SERO-4910 file (N, C-alpha, C, O; in steps of 0.05 Angstrom, whole numbers):
BEGIN
 pado doro    nc1    nc2    nc3   cac1   cac2   cac3    cc1    cc2    cc3    oc1    oc2    oc3
  Met    A    194   -250    225    200   -277    241    230   -280    244    245   -290    227
  Leu    A    237   -272    264    262   -287    269    275   -316    274    273   -329    295
  Lys    A    289   -325    248    299   -354    259    331   -365    279    353   -365    269
  Ser    A    329   -368    292    352   -377    313    373   -390    297    367   -410    283
  Arg    A    396   -380    298    418   -399    281    441   -413    301    445   -401    322
  Arg    A    452   -429    297    470   -445    324    500   -437    313    505   -442    289
  Gly    A    517   -427    328    547   -434    321    556   -454    321    549   -471    337
  Leu    A    576   -456    304    585   -480    292    608   -484    321    600   -506    330
  Leu    A    626   -478    334    638   -478    350    637   -472    379    628   -450    384
  Ala    A    644   -489    401    637   -477    431    653   -498    448    659   -521    441
  Ala    A    660   -483    474    679   -493    485    681   -522    496    663   -531    510
  Gly    A    704   -538    490    706   -568    494    694   -575    470    680   -595    477
  Ile    A    691   -573    452    683   -583    425    703   -581    405    714   -560    399
  Ser    A    709   -613    393    735   -611    381    732   -600    349    710   -599    339
  Ala    A    750   -594    336    750   -583    310    779   -586    301    797   -583    317
  Val    A    783   -592    275    808   -596    259    809   -572    234    791   -563    219
  Val    A    833   -566    236    834   -540    217    852   -552    195    875   -556    204
  Ile    A    850   -560    172    875   -563    153    886   -533    139    875   -512    133
  Gly    A    909   -540    137    923   -515    128    942   -524    102    940   -546     91
  Thr    A    957   -507     97    980   -511     79   1003   -532     93   1013   -549     79
  Ile    A   1008   -531    113   1032   -540    130   1020   -568    148   1036   -578    164
  Gly    A    998   -578    146    982   -594    157    965   -596    170    949   -577    169
  Val    A    958   -618    189    936   -621    206    940   -610    235    959   -618    248
  Val    A    925   -595    243    931   -587    275    904   -595    294    882   -586    289
  Ser    A    909   -610    312    888   -613    326    880   -595    348    899   -581    356
  Thr    A    863   -593    355    857   -575    376    830   -588    397    816   -577    414
  Leu    A    831   -611    390    819   -636    415    827   -627    441    849   -619    448
  Asn    A    800   -627    458    804   -617    482    812   -585    483    819   -578    506
  Ala    A    813   -574    472    819   -543    472    804   -535    494    783   -547    500
  Gly    A    814   -514    509    804   -500    532    784   -480    518    787   -479    494
  Ala    A    763   -462    531    753   -442    520    762   -425    516    755   -411    497
  Glu    A    785   -417    534    805   -398    530    820   -396    503    830   -376    493
  Glu    A    820   -419    496    839   -423    468    826   -415    445    838   -406    425
  Ile    A    795   -418    445    783   -413    420    775   -392    424    766   -385    446
  Pro    A    779   -373    398    773   -343    394    745   -341    395    729   -359    387
  Glu    A    739   -315    407    711   -308    403    699   -299    382    712   -286    365
  Ser    A    670   -305    380    664   -291    357    654   -262    363    645   -256    385
  Pro    A    655   -249    344    649   -219    343    618   -218    352    600   -229    340
  Ala    A    616   -199    378    586   -196    378    570   -180    361    577   -159    350
  Pro    A    548   -194    358    534   -188    334    525   -148    338    518   -140    361
  Ala    A    526   -135    322    524   -103    327    491   -106    330    477   -123    320
  Ala    A    483    -84    349    461    -82    358    448    -66    337    460    -50    323
  Ala    A    422    -71    334    399    -67    315    399    -37    319    399    -28    341
  Pro    A    397    -17    292    389     11    298    363     16    313    344      3    305
  Ile    A    355     37    338    333     44    338    328     63    325    340     84    321
  Glu    A    306     54    316    288     69    299    271     93    316    258     88    336
  Ala    A    273    121    305    252    137    323    225    133    312    218    131    288
  Glu    A    206    133    336    180    139    327    170    164    317    173    187    324
  Glu    A    157    151    298    143    178    280    119    186    296     99    174    303
  Pro    A    130    217    302    104    222    314     76    223    300     71    220    277
  Ala    A     62    228    319     31    223    308     21    255    298     23    271    317
  Pro    A     14    264    278      0    281    270    -19    292    288    -32    281    306
  Thr    A    -17    320    280    -38    339    303    -55    347    283    -48    349    259
  Pro    A    -83    353    296   -106    374    280    -97    399    272    -74    406    277
  Pro    A   -113    414    259   -114    436    256   -121    452    281   -138    446    298
  Ala    A   -104    473    281   -118    489    311   -148    495    303   -162    491    323
  Arg    A   -161    501    285   -190    505    283   -209    489    265   -206    488    241
  Leu    A   -228    477    277   -249    464    250   -244    470    233   -228    489    231
  Pro    A   -257    455    208   -263    463    177   -280    490    176   -277    506    157
  Trp    A   -296    494    196   -311    516    195   -302    534    212   -317    552    218
  Gly    A   -277    535    223   -263    559    236   -265    561    271   -249    571    287
  Ala    A   -286    550    274   -288    549    302   -262    538    313   -245    529    298
  Glu    A   -260    539    343   -234    524    360   -249    500    368   -273    501    371
  Pro    A   -236    481    370   -244    458    382   -262    462    419   -255    480    434
  Glu    A   -281    446    425   -284    447    447   -295    417    450   -297    401    431
  Asp    A   -301    413    473   -309    381    484   -338    382    475   -349    402    481
  Ile    A   -353    362    459   -378    357    456   -386    342    482   -372    324    492
  Gln    A   -413    352    493   -427    340    509   -433    312    504   -440    306    481
  Thr    A   -431    295    523   -428    259    521   -454    249    543   -454    255    567
  Gly    A   -474    234    531   -488    222    551   -488    196    558   -474    186    541
  Arg    A   -493    183    571   -493    164    591   -485    137    568   -498    134    547
  Asp    A   -466    123    576   -460     98    558   -483     80    554   -494     70    573
  Gly    A   -491     75    528   -515     60    517   -536     75    518   -558     64    513
  Ala    A   -536    105    524   -555    122    518   -576    120    490   -563    118    469
  Ser    A   -597    120    489   -610    119    459   -606    148    448   -598    166    463
  Ser    A   -611    151    421   -617    173    405   -637    191    415   -630    214    418
  Gly    A   -663    184    422   -678    198    431   -671    213    453   -674    237    454
  Ser    A   -660    200    473   -654    201    496   -633    225    507   -630    238    528
  Leu    A   -618    224    475   -596    246    473   -608    273    464   -600    295    473
  Lys    A   -631    268    441   -642    285    440   -655    304    458   -653    329    457
  Ala    A   -670    290    475   -680    303    497   -669    317    516   -680    332    531
  Ser    A   -642    311    517   -625    319    542   -605    342    525   -588    355    537
  Gly    A   -608    344    509   -592    369    487   -564    355    486   -547    373    487
  Leu    A   -554    330    485   -527    316    485   -523    312    459   -542    312    443
  Asp    A   -497    307    450   -487    311    424   -478    285    416   -476    282    392
  Ala    A   -471    260    434   -466    227    428   -459    218    457   -454    231    478
  Ala    A   -460    189    450   -453    166    472   -443    143    461   -446    132    439
  Ala    A   -431    137    481   -422    105    470   -443     89    468   -464     87    481
  Pro    A   -431     72    446   -458     54    442   -465     33    459   -487     22    456
  Asp    A   -448     24    478   -451     -1    496   -461     10    530   -448     28    541
  Ala    A   -480      0    542   -477      8    570   -455     -8    589   -451     -4    613
  Thr    A   -444    -23    573   -419    -32    591   -391    -15    588   -369    -19    599
  Gly    A   -398      5    568   -375     24    564   -358     16    542   -341     32    533
  Glu    A   -360    -12    530   -346    -20    513   -346     -4    487   -365      8    479
  Glu    A   -325     -5    476   -325     12    458   -328    -12    425   -322    -35    421
  Ala    A   -339      8    407   -347     -4    377   -322     -5    370   -305     13    372
  Gly    A   -319    -32    361   -289    -41    338   -298    -33    312   -315    -16    307
  Glu    A   -283    -49    293   -279    -46    263   -300    -68    256   -302    -88    269
  Ser    A   -317    -62    231   -340    -77    228   -334    -84    194   -327    -65    181
  Tyr    A   -337   -105    184   -343   -108    159   -370   -110    144   -381   -132    148
  Ala    A   -378   -100    134   -404   -103    114   -409    -83     95   -394    -64     96
  Pro    A   -430    -83     75   -429    -78     58   -429    -47     56   -444    -34     70
  Lys    A   -412    -36     38   -416      0     31   -419      2      2   -414    -16    -14
  Gly    A   -429     27     -4   -434     39    -27   -409     54    -42   -388     51    -29
  Arg    A   -407     65    -62   -389     80    -76   -402    106    -96   -421     99   -110
  Thr    A   -396    121    -98   -402    140   -123   -379    153   -128   -365    163   -110
  Ser    A   -373    153   -156   -346    171   -168   -351    188   -193   -374    191   -202
  Arg    A   -329    200   -203   -338    207   -226   -339    190   -248   -342    199   -271
  Asn    A   -338    161   -242   -335    142   -268   -365    134   -261   -376    122   -279
  Gly    A   -381    139   -238   -405    124   -243   -411    115   -212   -399    127   -195
  Ser    A   -425     98   -205   -436     95   -176   -434     57   -173   -439     42   -192
  Leu    A   -427     50   -148   -433     25   -146   -463     15   -143   -475     20   -122
  Arg    A   -473      2   -161   -498     -4   -157   -501    -26   -147   -516    -27   -128
  Arg    A   -489    -49   -154   -491    -79   -136   -469    -94   -135   -451    -95   -152
  Glu    A   -471   -106   -114   -454   -122   -104   -456   -145    -89   -477   -143    -74
  Lys    A   -442   -170    -84   -450   -194    -78   -439   -190    -41   -420   -176    -35
  Thr    A   -451   -202    -27   -442   -203     -1   -449   -234     15   -464   -251      6
  Asp    A   -438   -235     39   -441   -259     50   -456   -255     82   -463   -271    100
  Val    A   -457   -228     80   -464   -216    103   -497   -217    106   -514   -211     90
  Val    A   -498   -228    133   -533   -225    138   -536   -211    160   -525   -212    182
  Pro    A   -561   -191    144   -571   -168    171   -582   -182    190   -599   -199    184
  Pro    A   -575   -179    214   -586   -187    243   -619   -180    240   -630   -157    240
  Ala    A   -632   -206    240   -663   -203    241   -675   -194    268   -664   -201    288
  Pro    A   -697   -179    268   -711   -168    290   -716   -188    306   -710   -210    299
  Pro    A   -729   -183    335   -744   -211    345   -768   -221    336   -787   -207    330
  Gly    A   -766   -249    335   -793   -256    321   -792   -263    291   -809   -276    280
  Ile    A   -767   -253    278   -767   -250    252   -743   -274    246   -723   -277    259
  Asn    A   -753   -294    219   -728   -311    216   -708   -296    194   -716   -287    172
  Ala    A   -687   -296    201   -664   -285    186   -662   -289    159   -672   -311    154
  Lys    A   -657   -282    147   -654   -293    112   -626   -300    109   -608   -288    120
  Ala    A   -625   -323     89   -596   -332     92   -582   -324     72   -588   -330     49
  Ala    A   -566   -310     76   -534   -305     58   -519   -319     41   -496   -326     48
  Ala    A   -528   -324     16   -504   -344     -2   -506   -335    -28   -521   -340    -48
  Asn    A   -475   -310    -20   -474   -294    -45   -496   -279    -58   -503   -278    -82
  Ala    A   -509   -262    -29   -531   -247    -35   -534   -220    -49   -518   -205    -39
  Asp    A   -546   -210    -66   -537   -179    -80   -546   -162    -54   -562   -167    -36
  Val    A   -524   -138    -59   -540   -118    -45   -538    -94    -68   -520    -91    -84
  Asn    A   -562    -79    -66   -570    -51    -91   -566    -39    -75   -572    -46    -53
  Phe    A   -553    -11    -81   -547     19    -78   -559     36    -81   -562     41   -105
  His    A   -570     50    -69   -586     76    -80   -577    104    -68   -565    105    -47
  Tyr    A   -581    120    -79   -567    147    -80   -585    174    -79   -601    173    -97
  Asn    A   -586    190    -69   -579    219    -74   -556    234    -66   -546    235    -44
  Val    A   -548    248    -88   -517    259    -86   -518    284    -98   -532    295   -115
  Ala    A   -496    293    -82   -488    328    -94   -460    320   -100   -448    309    -82
  Ser    A   -447    324   -122   -416    320   -131   -407    339   -150   -417    348   -170
  Gln    A   -383    343   -137   -371    369   -156   -336    353   -153   -323    340   -136
  Asp    A   -332    366   -185   -298    360   -185   -285    384   -175   -296    406   -181
  Ala    A   -262    383   -161   -254    402   -143   -230    396   -130   -230    379   -112
  Val    A   -208    410   -137   -181    402   -117   -181    413    -93   -179    437    -95
  Thr    A   -182    406    -74   -192    416    -49   -173    401    -25   -160    380    -27
  Gln    A   -174    414     -6   -166    399     22   -180    386     41   -172    381     64
  Gly    A   -201    380     32   -227    365     49   -261    393     43   -263    413     29
  Thr    A   -275    382     59   -299    391     58   -315    388     83   -309    371    100
  Tyr    A   -337    405     85   -357    397    109   -377    408    102   -379    425     84
  Ala    A   -398    399    119   -428    410    110   -450    400    142   -444    386    161
  Asn    A   -472    413    137   -486    403    164   -512    377    151   -527    377    131
  Leu    A   -507    362    167   -524    335    158   -544    340    183   -536    346    205
  Thr    A   -579    335    174   -593    334    197   -590    298    199   -587    285    179
  Ile    A   -593    286    229   -591    269    235   -621    254    245   -635    264    263
  His    A   -626    233    233   -649    216    231   -654    186    238   -634    173    232
  Lys    A   -670    175    248   -671    149    245   -695    131    230   -715    122    240
  Pro    A   -687    129    206   -706    122    184   -706     94    188   -687     82    199
  Thr    A   -735     77    175   -738     58    181   -717     36    167   -707     48    149
  Leu    A   -709     15    167   -690     -2    156   -705    -27    163   -709    -37    185
  Ala    A   -713    -34    140   -726    -56    126   -716    -85    135   -692    -82    133
  Lys    A   -719   -107    143   -711   -129    162   -688   -142    138   -669   -154    148
  Asn    A   -690   -141    113   -665   -155    100   -653   -136     91   -638   -142     73
  Asp    A   -655   -110     98   -640    -90     84   -615    -86     98   -612    -98    120
  Phe    A   -596    -70     89   -568    -70    109   -568    -39    120   -566    -35    145
  His    A   -571    -21    105   -561      6    118   -575     23    112   -591     16     95
  Thr    A   -577     48    120   -587     75    110   -570     94    124   -563     93    147
  Leu    A   -564    115    101   -534    136    117   -538    161    105   -552    163     85
  Ala    A   -528    176    114   -517    199     96   -491    210    109   -483    211    132
  Glu    A   -478    220     81   -444    222     92   -428    248     69   -434    259     48
  Leu    A   -408    248     84   -387    264     57   -371    246     55   -366    227     69
  Ala    A   -358    255     28   -338    234     16   -312    253      5   -319    268    -13
  Val    A   -288    253     11   -275    259     -7   -253    241    -27   -238    224    -17
  Val    A   -255    246    -49   -243    231    -69   -214    236    -83   -210    260    -87
  Ser    A   -197    223    -89   -174    228   -105   -174    206   -129   -168    183   -122
  Ser    A   -181    211   -154   -189    192   -171   -175    199   -196   -179    219   -211
  Lys    A   -151    174   -200   -135    175   -223   -137    150   -246   -129    129   -237
  Asp    A   -143    149   -264   -145    120   -284   -165    106   -273   -160     83   -265
  Lys    A   -193    120   -269   -211    108   -254   -202     90   -229   -216     71   -225
  Ile    A   -179     94   -209   -175     85   -185   -181    105   -170   -170    126   -174
  Asp    A   -203    103   -147   -207    118   -131   -191    118    -98   -190     97    -85
  Gln    A   -183    134    -90   -176    134    -55   -203    148    -43   -215    166    -55
  Val    A   -209    137    -21   -237    162    -21   -231    156     19   -220    136     30
  Val    A   -244    179     32   -249    182     50   -277    190     64   -287    211     56
  Glu    A   -289    179     81   -319    181     86   -326    185    116   -313    173    134
  Val    A   -350    203    123   -354    197    148   -383    215    146   -388    233    130
  Gly    A   -402    202    173   -431    212    166   -441    191    192   -428    177    208
  Trp    A   -467    196    188   -487    176    206   -496    155    191   -502    158    167
  Thr    A   -500    125    206   -512    108    193   -535     94    215   -532     94    240
  Val    A   -560     81    202   -567     66    207   -565     34    195   -569     28    171
  Asp    A   -559     19    214   -544     -2    204   -540    -29    227   -520    -30    242
  Arg    A   -559    -46    227   -556    -65    248   -536    -88    245   -532   -101    266
  Val    A   -524    -94    226   -499   -101    217   -475    -90    233   -464   -105    249
  Val    A   -466    -66    230   -447    -50    241   -454    -42    275   -435    -43    292
  Asn    A   -473    -37    281   -477    -24    303   -502    -41    321   -503    -29    342
  Gly    A   -517    -58    320   -527    -75    328   -556    -65    336   -571    -83    345
  Asp    A   -566    -38    334   -589    -35    337   -597     -6    310   -584      4    291
  Asp    A   -622      0    319   -639     14    292   -631     43    296   -637     60    279
  Asp    A   -616     50    319   -605     86    325   -585     97    305   -565     83    300
  Pro    A   -588    120    294   -560    130    284   -534    129    293   -529    137    316
  His    A   -520    122    282   -490    119    303   -472    135    278   -478    132    254
  Leu    A   -452    150    287   -426    164    275   -415    136    253   -421    113    257
  Phe    A   -399    144    232   -389    122    227   -367    133    208   -371    155    197
  Val    A   -346    120    204   -317    129    186   -310    103    165   -311     79    172
  Tyr    A   -304    112    141   -294     92    121   -274    100    108   -267    124    110
  Ser    A   -259     78     87   -240     87     77   -239     67     47   -239     43     51
  Trp    A   -238     73     30   -232     55      4   -192     64     -4   -180     85     -3
  Val    A   -185     40    -11   -156     42    -24   -155     27    -46   -161      3    -47
  Asp    A   -145     44    -70   -143     35    -97   -171     11   -106   -171    -12   -115
  Asn    A   -195     30    -97   -219     19   -107   -232      3    -88   -256     -2    -89
  Val    A   -214     -7    -66   -219    -39    -47   -233    -25    -27   -223     -3    -24
  Pro    A   -252    -31    -13   -266    -24     11   -255    -38     35   -253    -63     37
  Gln    A   -247    -20     54   -232    -24     79   -261    -36     94   -279    -51     85
  Cys    A   -258    -24    117   -279    -35    140   -291    -10    148   -282     10    138
  Tyr    A   -311     -8    166   -330      9    183   -311     17    207   -300     -3    216
  Asn    A   -305     37    217   -292     47    236   -268     40    251   -265     41    275
  Gly    A   -249     31    232   -222     19    232   -210     16    209   -218     29    190
  Cys    A   -186     -4    208   -179     -7    176   -155     18    178   -155     29    156
  Gly    A   -142     26    188   -129     44    188   -130     75    198   -113     92    196
  Tyr    A   -151     75    210   -167     98    226   -148     95    255   -141     74    265
  Glu    A   -144    118    265   -129    129    288   -145    147    303   -145    170    294
  Gln    A   -158    142    324   -164    154    347   -158    177    360   -137    173    373
  Tyr    A   -168    199    363   -162    222    369   -170    235    397   -155    241    415
  Ser    A   -198    238    396   -212    252    416   -216    228    438   -215    204    433
  Lys    A   -219    240    459   -226    227    486   -251    225    489   -257    215    511
  Asn    A   -273    232    473   -298    238    485   -317    227    463   -339    218    472
  Ile    A   -314    226    435   -324    215    416   -306    194    395   -283    198    387
  Arg    A   -323    172    388   -310    157    368   -329    141    350   -352    134    356
  Pro    A   -316    137    327   -339    124    306   -348    101    327   -337     93    348
  Gly    A   -373     92    314   -394     79    332   -409     86    347   -428     71    353
  Asp    A   -407    115    358   -421    130    376   -450    129    368   -458    124    345
  Thr    A   -466    134    389   -493    138    379   -498    168    381   -491    180    400
  Leu    A   -508    176    365   -523    206    358   -544    217    360   -563    201    359
  Pro    A   -549    243    365   -576    252    373   -596    243    355   -587    236    333
  Leu    A   -625    242    360   -640    241    338   -647    262    331   -647    277    350
  Asp    A   -658    278    301   -672    297    295   -657    319    303   -668    337    315
  Thr    A   -625    319    295   -612    347    299   -601    356    277   -607    346    255
  Thr    A   -585    374    280   -569    379    257   -535    382    264   -529    395    284
  Lys    A   -523    375    255   -493    370    261   -477    379    244   -484    378    221
  Arg    A   -454    391    251   -434    393    224   -410    364    225   -398    356    245
  Phe    A   -409    355    203   -389    337    191   -365    348    171   -369    362    151
  Gly    A   -340    337    179   -323    356    161   -299    331    159   -294    314    176
  Ile    A   -285    335    135   -259    321    131   -235    341    113   -235    353     92
  Glu    A   -219    337    131   -192    358    118   -168    350    125   -161    344    148
  Phe    A   -150    350    100   -125    339    106   -104    358    125   -101    382    121
  His    A    -95    349    138    -65    373    152    -50    351    167    -61    331    177
  Asp    A    -23    358    167     -4    343    173     -3    316    165      0    299    182
  Asn    A     -5    310    145      3    286    138    -27    263    142    -26    238    143
  Ala    A    -45    275    142    -70    255    155    -91    268    150    -92    292    154
  Trp    A   -114    253    141   -139    265    129   -156    260    161   -164    239    172
  Trp    A   -158    290    171   -173    284    195   -205    288    193   -215    301    175
  Ile    A   -218    277    214   -250    273    218   -258    297    240   -249    300    262
  Ala    A   -274    310    229   -293    329    252   -319    321    251   -330    315    230
  Tyr    A   -329    323    273   -364    324    284   -364    349    312   -351    356    332
  Asp    A   -390    357    294   -399    380    314   -377    397    326   -372    419    316
  Ser    A   -365    389    348   -340    413    360   -319    403    369   -307    415    387
  Glu    A   -308    379    361   -282    362    360   -276    352    338   -291    346    320
  Trp    A   -245    347    339   -235    336    324   -236    305    325   -215    301    337
  Val    A   -244    286    322   -254    255    326   -229    237    324   -224    220    341
  Gly    A   -212    240    300   -193    224    294   -184    222    263   -200    234    248
  Tyr    A   -164    211    252   -155    212    226   -145    190    215   -133    175    231
  Phe    A   -145    180    187   -129    168    169   -101    177    159    -99    194    141
  Pro    A    -78    165    171    -52    174    162    -48    176    139    -55    156    127
  Ala    A    -37    199    120    -37    188     94    -23    164     76    -25    161     52
  Lys    A     -8    146     93      7    122     99     -8    100     96      2     77     95
  His    A    -39    105     93    -56     88     94    -60     79     66    -67     56     60
  Trp    A    -57    100     47    -47    100     26    -18     95      4      3    108      5
  Thr    A    -25     75    -13      6     73    -25     15     95    -52     34     91    -68
  Val    A     -3    115    -51     -5    133    -72     -5    167    -56     -8    170    -32
  Asp    A     -1    187    -73     -1    210    -55    -29    210    -59    -38    202    -80
  Phe    A    -47    219    -37    -70    224    -31    -69    249     -9    -72    247     15
  Ser    A    -64    265    -20    -66    292      2    -76    313     -4    -74    331     12
  Lys    A    -95    320    -35   -119    325    -39   -139    316    -51   -138    292    -56
  Thr    A   -161    330    -57   -180    320    -64   -183    326    -99   -177    348   -107
  Thr    A   -194    305   -118   -200    312   -152   -234    318   -146   -244    334   -162
  Leu    A   -252    306   -125   -275    306   -125   -283    304   -100   -270    292    -83
  Val    A   -314    319    -92   -323    319    -59   -351    314    -69   -361    323    -89
  Lys    A   -360    298    -51   -387    284    -54   -401    290    -29   -388    294     -8
  Val    A   -428    291    -30   -447    290     -9   -469    275     -6   -485    285    -23
  Phe    A   -479    258      3   -500    239     -9   -519    221     15   -506    210     33
  Gly    A   -541    219     14   -561    192     27   -551    165     11   -545    167    -13
  Glu    A   -550    144     22   -544    123     18   -563     99     34   -567     95     58
  Val    A   -573     87     10   -592     59     25   -586     31     19   -604     26      4
  Ala    A   -575     14     20   -556    -10     19   -584    -26     19   -597    -23     39
  Ala    A   -594    -44     -1   -614    -65      7   -612    -82    -14   -596    -83    -32
  Asp    A   -638   -101     -7   -635   -129    -25   -650   -135    -52   -652   -157    -63
  Asn    A   -660   -113    -58   -673   -113    -76   -670    -81    -97   -656    -62    -90
  Gly    A   -685    -83   -118   -687    -53   -129   -708    -36   -128   -714    -18   -145
  Glu    A   -723    -43   -101   -748    -25    -92   -744    -35    -69   -749    -58    -64
  Pro    A   -733    -17    -50   -726    -29    -22   -744    -15     -3   -749      9     -4
  Cys    A   -755    -33     16   -772    -25     31   -760      0     53   -776     10     69
  Thr    A   -737      6     53   -726     25     76   -729     50     66   -735     56     43
  Gln    A   -723     67     88   -723     89     78   -697    110     79   -679    105     95
  Met    A   -694    129     66   -669    149     67   -674    170     77   -697    177     74
  Gly    A   -657    188     93   -663    211    107   -682    204    133   -674    190    152
  Asn    A   -706    217    130   -722    211    150   -747    205    147   -764    206    165
  Gly    A   -752    197    122   -770    179    106   -785    197     91   -802    186     77
  Thr    A   -784    224     90   -800    244     79   -790    248     53   -766    250     49
  Thr    A   -809    251     34   -795    259      3   -786    279      1   -798    299      8
  Gly    A   -758    277    -13   -748    301     -9   -747    324    -33   -728    333    -46
  Thr    A   -771    329    -34   -784    350    -50   -788    379    -49   -776    389    -30
  Ile    A   -800    396    -63   -796    425    -56   -825    434    -42   -832    458    -40
  Glu    A   -841    414    -33   -872    423    -20   -860    412     13   -868    421     34
  Asn    A   -839    391      9   -836    375     41   -813    396     57   -789    391     57
  Ala    A   -823    417     70   -795    427     90   -788    410    110   -770    417    125
  Ala    A   -800    391    114   -795    374    137   -778    351    133   -770    336    151
  Ala    A   -771    347    100   -751    329     88   -724    333    105   -718    354    117
  Ala    A   -707    310    104   -679    305    107   -668    329     89   -676    337     67
  Arg    A   -638    339    109   -634    363     87   -599    359     94   -594    348    115
  Ile    A   -579    365     81   -552    367     73   -553    396     64   -560    402     42
  Gly    A   -546    412     81   -532    441     72   -509    450     79   -493    436     92
  Ser    A   -502    480     71   -477    489     79   -447    478     67   -424    484     75
  Ile    A   -457    460     47   -436    449     31   -417    469     23   -423    487      6
  Ser    A   -385    465     39   -363    478     38   -340    458     32   -337    436     42
  Leu    A   -322    475     10   -302    467      2   -270    481     16   -267    506     14
  Ile    A   -249    463     29   -227    468     45   -202    475     27   -195    458     10
  Gly    A   -189    499     30   -164    500     18   -164    506    -19   -148    501    -36
  Thr    A   -194    521    -19   -196    528    -50   -207    553    -60   -230    554    -51
  Thr    A   -203    567    -69   -228    594    -81   -253    582    -99   -272    596   -106
  Ala    A   -249    556   -106   -266    549   -123   -303    549   -111   -314    541    -90
  Thr    A   -312    558   -130   -344    565   -122   -358    539   -115   -354    520   -130
  Val    A   -373    535    -94   -387    506    -94   -407    513   -112   -419    534   -113
  Asp    A   -409    490   -130   -429    487   -150   -434    457   -163   -431    453   -187
  Pro    A   -442    436   -142   -447    412   -148   -467    409   -166   -486    424   -169
  Thr    A   -462    386   -178   -481    374   -191   -503    353   -176   -494    332   -166
  Phe    A   -525    358   -175   -541    340   -162   -554    316   -180   -558    322   -204
  Tyr    A   -560    288   -171   -573    267   -178   -585    248   -164   -580    248   -140
  Thr    A   -599    232   -173   -603    206   -159   -600    179   -181   -602    180   -206
  Val    A   -596    155   -163   -591    140   -173   -608    119   -155   -611    121   -131
  Gly    A   -621     95   -173   -631     78   -158   -665     78   -155   -680     83   -174
  Ser    A   -671     73   -134   -704     74   -139   -716    110   -139   -705    131   -132
  Pro    A   -743    105   -150   -759    129   -151   -764    139   -128   -767    164   -126
  Ser    A   -767    116   -102   -778    130    -74   -760    147    -67   -769    161    -50
  Tyr    A   -738    153    -73   -716    178    -62   -719    195    -79   -718    189   -103
  Lys    A   -722    219    -69   -717    241    -87   -705    266    -76   -706    269    -52
  Leu    A   -695    280    -88   -671    303    -87   -680    328   -102   -685    329   -126
  Thr    A   -680    350    -83   -694    375    -88   -671    394    -87   -663    394    -64
  Lys    A   -658    407   -100   -639    429    -96   -657    455    -88   -679    461    -97
  Leu    A   -644    468    -70   -645    492    -52   -635    510    -59   -649    528    -67
  Ser    A   -611    514    -58   -587    525    -69   -558    509    -79   -556    484    -76
  Ala    A   -542    521    -88   -520    508    -88   -505    490    -69   -489    471    -72
  Arg    A   -515    503    -47   -501    490    -20   -521    473     -3   -512    464     19
  Thr    A   -542    468     -8   -568    457      4   -581    446    -11   -587    457    -32
  Phe    A   -593    415     -5   -614    401    -15   -625    386      7   -614    382     28
  Arg    A   -647    378      0   -676    362     15   -669    333     -6   -666    335    -31
  Tyr    A   -668    311      7   -665    286     -2   -682    264     16   -689    267     40
  Gly    A   -688    241     -2   -696    221     19   -720    218     10   -730    229    -10
  Gly    A   -732    198     30   -759    186     31   -764    156     33   -754    143     51
  Gly    A   -782    145     14   -776    114     18   -811    108     13   -829    125     12
  Pro    A   -814     80     10   -842     70     -1   -862     77     18   -856     77     41
  Asp    A   -889     84     10   -910     82     23   -910     52     46   -911     31     33
  Leu    A   -909     50     68   -907     22     77   -937     12     83   -938    -12     87
  Thr    A   -955     24     84   -981     22     77   -994     14     63  -1016      4     69
  Gln    A   -982     15     40   -990     10     14   -971    -15      4   -977    -28    -16
  Arg    A   -951    -20     17   -936    -37     12   -933    -63     36   -915    -63     53
  Pro    A   -953    -83     34   -951   -105     52   -933   -115     61   -925   -117     84
  Ser    A   -916   -130     28   -891   -137     32   -863   -127     50   -845   -140     60
  Cys    A   -871   -101     49   -846    -89     67   -851    -96     99   -866    -83    113
  Lys    A   -836   -117    107   -835   -128    134   -810   -112    151   -787   -119    147
  Thr    A   -817    -89    169   -787    -77    179   -787    -84    208   -771    -74    224
  Ser    A   -807   -104    215   -800   -107    243   -814   -139    254   -811   -146    277
***
């Protein structure tokens, strides 16, 4: 903020100068007799920092192509039926903005299993909303995690519409790249989420997220910069399809890829420390619930066991910019309702949820 300052002399204003030879009056001096103050030097114009550019090829090696988009406000089911890749979330064409809501995190040092929130999940019609007064959020995970110094990661995620209980916050699947030092994590995330707080409906939507020094930022903003003209975080994604998601560091930014396009990026200046490589890569399913035995489904609600070929899947996990072999550790945190089955080092089934017919206390609508 600039503060204005007034000069001490102006035309027609008297001043008295006392010197070693006496007093000299300048009463009624003309403006031309008062020396002008030197003009302030013009502030140097700083050159605008050029925006980063994405890699010429997507993380999986393909050249970028425009995705096929549906009408604004199209549902995930209609996108699937039409063979389309995404749609703006609002029928008016309004873009989704940044949103603050609970977000879990897993790291080398453990998982964020519980936190407090004042966010209230919006209740479906006819249901009284639960009051939030510093309420608990309980996080549950099916995870594949690997220590690795990389420039990023990518994987294939099946996209679904799992049932989200009325008092729960979200159910999602994602990739995360992490730089961890002295138990302080810097993180970039991308995936799909069913989250009424963030998106306002029960469809799966694209999301991005970041953490700075272990501090959560916000969904779909807070330092994120848009690049694509076709798709952006918050857009609705097609139901029961498989899409590639990726994160790659290039030209001083962490770039987000979805399907056949670069979506946008988090510039490196978003962090106050050097975050240009990972020390940890993770892919996982996550549920944020209001208790330890959630009524919400993960994945597609089918238990991720070896027998259930229809269960949600994360596959073709790959590391970028390294010769390291993909060799993650697979594990589950939280409710035993969610199960994970390793099919190979790069692919696993995951998810599940309670048998809603046997849990009358689970009110989902």
